[in-house]
C-alpha positions as CSV (number, residue, x, y, z in Angstrom):
1,M,118.0,88.2,99.3
2,K,114.8,90.3,99.2
3,D,114.3,93.8,97.9
4,F,111.4,96.2,97.4
5,D,110.7,99.6,95.9
6,I,109.2,102.6,97.6
7,T,107.4,105.2,95.5
8,V,105.8,108.5,96.5
9,H,102.7,109.7,94.8
10,V,102.9,113.5,94.1
11,V,100.1,115.6,92.7
12,V,101.4,118.7,90.9
13,K,99.1,121.7,90.6
14,G,99.5,125.2,89.3
15,V,98.7,128.0,91.7
16,N,95.6,128.8,89.6
17,E,94.3,125.3,90.4
18,L,94.3,125.7,94.1
19,T,91.2,125.9,96.3
20,D,90.6,128.9,98.4
21,E,91.7,127.0,101.5
22,E,94.9,125.8,99.8
23,L,95.6,129.4,98.6
24,R,95.2,130.7,102.1
25,L,97.7,128.2,103.4
26,V,100.2,129.0,100.6
27,E,99.9,132.7,101.3
28,S,100.4,132.1,105.0
29,A,103.6,130.1,104.3
30,K,104.9,132.7,101.9
31,E,104.2,135.5,104.3
32,A,106.0,133.6,107.1
33,T,109.2,133.7,105.0
34,F,109.4,137.4,105.7
35,R,109.7,136.6,109.4
36,S,112.7,134.3,108.9
37,Y,115.9,135.0,110.7
38,S,118.4,133.7,108.1
39,P,121.5,136.0,108.0
40,Y,123.9,133.1,107.3
41,S,122.2,131.1,104.6
42,K,120.1,133.9,103.2
43,F,117.5,131.2,102.5
44,S,114.1,132.2,104.1
45,V,111.6,129.4,104.7
46,G,108.1,129.7,105.9
47,A,105.6,127.0,107.0
48,A,101.9,127.2,107.6
49,V,100.1,124.5,109.6
50,L,96.3,124.1,109.2
51,L,94.7,122.7,112.3
52,D,91.4,120.7,112.3
53,N,89.7,123.7,114.0
54,G,90.5,125.9,110.9
55,V,93.3,127.9,112.7
56,I,96.5,128.4,110.7
57,V,99.8,128.6,112.7
58,T,102.9,129.8,111.0
59,G,106.6,129.4,111.6
60,S,109.9,130.5,109.9
61,N,113.4,129.3,110.0
62,Q,115.5,130.8,112.8
63,E,119.2,130.5,112.3
64,N,122.1,130.8,114.8
65,C,125.8,131.3,114.2
66,A,126.4,128.2,116.4
67,Y,125.1,125.6,113.9
68,P,122.9,123.5,114.5
69,S,121.3,125.7,117.2
70,G,118.7,127.1,114.8
71,L,115.4,125.6,113.9
72,C,113.5,125.0,110.7
73,A,110.3,126.6,109.8
74,E,108.3,123.4,109.8
75,R,109.3,122.5,113.3
76,T,108.8,126.0,114.6
77,A,105.2,125.9,113.3
78,I,104.5,122.3,114.4
79,F,105.9,122.8,117.9
80,Y,104.0,126.1,118.4
81,A,100.8,124.4,117.2
82,N,101.2,121.5,119.5
83,S,102.0,123.7,122.5
84,Q,99.1,126.2,121.9
85,Y,96.5,123.8,120.5
86,P,97.3,120.4,122.1
87,S,93.9,119.0,121.5
88,N,93.7,120.0,117.8
89,R,95.1,117.8,115.1
90,V,97.3,119.1,112.2
91,S,95.4,118.6,109.0
92,A,97.9,120.1,106.5
93,L,101.3,121.7,106.2
94,C,102.5,124.1,103.5
95,I,106.2,125.1,103.0
96,A,107.4,128.1,100.9
97,A,110.9,129.4,100.5
98,R,112.8,132.4,99.1
99,D,116.3,132.0,97.8
100,V,119.4,134.1,98.3
101,S,118.1,136.7,95.8
102,G,114.9,137.1,97.8
103,A,112.7,135.5,95.1
104,F,110.4,132.6,95.9
105,T,111.8,129.3,94.6
106,T,110.4,128.1,91.3
107,V,110.7,124.5,92.4
108,P,109.2,123.5,95.7
109,I,111.6,122.6,98.6
110,T,111.1,119.6,100.8
111,P,111.5,119.3,104.6
112,C,114.8,118.1,106.0
113,G,115.1,114.7,107.7
114,S,114.6,116.1,111.2
115,C,111.4,117.9,110.1
116,R,110.2,114.7,108.4
117,Q,110.7,112.8,111.6
118,V,108.7,115.4,113.6
119,L,106.0,115.4,111.0
120,I,105.6,111.6,111.3
121,E,105.4,111.9,115.1
122,T,102.8,114.7,114.8
123,E,100.8,112.6,112.3
124,K,100.9,109.6,114.6
125,R,99.9,111.7,117.6
126,G,96.9,113.1,115.7
127,G,95.9,109.7,114.3
128,K,95.4,110.9,110.8
129,D,97.5,111.8,107.8
130,I,98.9,115.3,107.4
131,R,98.5,116.6,103.8
132,I,101.8,118.2,102.7
133,M,101.9,121.1,100.3
134,L,105.2,122.3,98.9
135,Y,105.0,125.6,97.1
136,G,107.1,126.8,94.2
137,T,106.2,129.5,91.7
138,D,106.1,127.0,88.9
139,A,104.1,124.3,90.7
140,V,102.7,123.2,94.1
141,Y,103.4,119.6,95.1
142,F,100.8,117.7,97.1
143,I,101.9,114.7,99.1
144,E,99.3,112.6,100.9
145,S,101.1,112.1,104.2
146,A,104.2,112.8,106.2
147,R,105.0,109.1,106.2
148,S,105.2,109.3,102.4
149,L,108.1,111.7,102.8
150,L,110.0,109.3,105.1
151,P,108.6,105.8,104.4
152,V,111.2,103.8,106.2
153,S,111.2,105.7,109.5
154,F,111.8,105.3,113.2
155,D,108.8,105.4,115.5
156,D,107.8,104.5,119.0
157,S,107.2,100.8,118.0
158,F,111.1,100.4,118.2
159,L,111.1,101.5,121.8
160,K,108.8,98.7,123.1
């Protein structure tokens, strides 16, 4: 038998420690939560994608009463970025959420498994790590890559 451990390095910063570019990305993700269509969960998520040309593309979760026909904020933003800016690489992604009371979450939320898989594909497509920022009012988590969020993942190497 053989076993191994997988660890994820997370840097935790306060909002007052963010750079201007990081603040711009956080504010874009927070703003996107107000465009969420989430009448069922009442949980509004916004994502902001920073492209290598400096453009920020946002997305929000879009629910549907016929689960799972909706789409997460992360995939909404990534798919829009890939379709509108196909030659630009995604440099960073920030996620923010508001809970059922309408307040921003104190603890950052993480992407679901489907979003993590899409992020890995996007990272591979761009040939460079995507910096992940997870916003909470008490802290912002920084993770060095999408692969760090789903270290034992499926990719195109299995299809060969």
